[in-house]
Structure formats: C-alpha cells, structure tokens
C-alpha positions, 0 to 999 in steps of 0.5 A: 448540849447544842440543842440546848444552846440552839433552844435558848438562842431560838427563845431569845430571838423569838422574845426579841421578835415579840418585843420589837413587834410590840414597839412597832405596833406601839410606834405605829399606834402613836403615829396614827394618833398624832396624825389624827390630832393633826388632822383634828386640829387642822379641820378645827382651824379650817372651820374657824376660818370658814366661820370668820370668812362667813361672819365677815361676809354677813357684816359686809352685806349688812354695811352695804345695806346701811350705805344704800339706805343712807344714800337712797333714803336718809340722804334724799330726805335730808336733800328735800329738807335742805331744799325747803330751807333754802326757800324759806331763806327768803322770808327768815334768812336770819334764823334759817341760814345757820340751820341751813348751814348745818343741815348741808353739813349733815348731808356731806357727813352721811354722803361720806359715811355711806361711802366708808360702808360701801365696798363698791366704793372701795373697789372704785377708789382703792385703799388710798382714796377711801382713806382720803374720804375718811381723812375728809370726814374726820377734818370736817368734823373738827374733833382732832387734827389728822396728819395723812401721809402716802406715798402716791403708790396704791398698795397691791392687795387682794380684795379681801385683803383691801377690805380688811384692811380698811375695816381695821383702819376704821376700827382704830380710828373709832377707838381713838375718837371714843376712848384716846382723847387725842388731839392728833392722829398720824396716818402713814400708808406705803404701797410702792414696795409693799403694803404698810399702814401706820396710825398713831395718836397722841392720846392718853394711851392704856396698858394692853395686858391689863385691858385683856386681863380684865376681859376688855378689848374685844374690838382689839381681838377682832382686829387681830382675828381679821388681820390674820383671816387676811394675812396681814401683819398686825402689831400694836404698841400702847402704854398709858400716857404715850398713846397707841400705835398700829401697824398693818403689813403684808407677811 
C-alpha cells in the first residue's frame, strides 16, 4: 500500500514539475519575445530619428546655399542695377525715382530673407535677433500688423533646438501669410525662466480634425515632427473664425 502511495505522490510531483517546466519555458519565451519586440521598436524609433536628423541637415544645407546665392549673386546684381538707376536719375528723375525706390526695397528684402535662411546668422544674433529680423521684414511688406513682445532674455537653447524653433516659427508665419487672411499677428517670446514662444493670428482659422482627415496639413505635421526631434513641446489651437495659436516650450 505504501509503495502505491509513494508511486502516486512521485508521479504527481513529476507531473507538477513537468507542468512547472512548461510554464517557465513559455514565460521565458514570451519574455524574450517581448524584449525582442521592444528592441525592434527602439531600433525603428532610432532609425526614424536619425533619418529626420539627416533630412534636417540636408534641408539646412540647401537653405544655407540659397542664402549665400541671394547674398553673393542676386544681391550684387540688384545693387549694380540700383547704381545704374541712380545715374539715370539725372536725366529722367520723374520716371526713375519710383523704380529706384522699389529696387532699393527689393534689395533690403533679399538681404533680410538671406539672413533668415542662414544658420550662421542665427548663431551670431540668437533667436531674438532672427525673429526681430523677420518682424522687420514683415513690417516692411505691410501686409499685416505685427505685435512683437520679448522679455529681454535670450532663451537658453541647444543649437539644434534654436534652429528647429526658428524654422517652425518661419513655417507658422508663412502659413499665416498664405492661408489665414489675418490682419494681426501676435508674437510673444520668453527666455528668462525657460523658453516659451507663442504665435497667434486673428485670421479665419480652421478645423484641425477636418484638415487632417482630408489628408491635408503636411506642414503642420512637419512642425510637430521637428518639435519632437528637438524635444520641444508643440501645441496648436485653431477653430473656424477664431484664428490660430501656436506655442513652443521646453519640456
């Protein structure tokens, strides 16, 4: 009788050990699978981040080339044209004066545009100086009224963050000029405690959900990707008839 009981107990123990072994094996296999999936996901994130970084570097190089072309070639040609017009003023001042003034404005716009595309200017003048350059350019165009406020402290940002923040700012302003139909743009930047930039317009606004559902808004998506790449918090608020507000802050 004792032999039978011992055999039953031993068999039960063996079965339990076998079940435990199977459970442990399954657990280890699942854990390895999860770790593998996490590793693959992280590799994908790293790849996409690296890809966006390369794309940004290529884009910035293109902008730098355009900036130099504007300054070295187009700017010089416009300057020569202006000098020629100044000589013609002596003979036909009534005709040449308006054209000369327009050309002088064009030269100034080309210079300011070239600076806005050049990261070297951004490094030399800071985010405040570059935004001020854009404000001057927009005010000179006279298409709308700019309300620019700044607390007097240059934000403490890494080089890539400064570049990204300024490019996003330019994208927001360009969108407002092309699509918003605004009369006023309000720009407010703080650098004292931590970086915060707000851009608001009083234009016609739009519904972001409808825009994205229709497959539009690629520029808005690009701004979100740029902000994420630079570890800058990005927020957009928009509604039909209520304009748009964009905010950029450090995490």
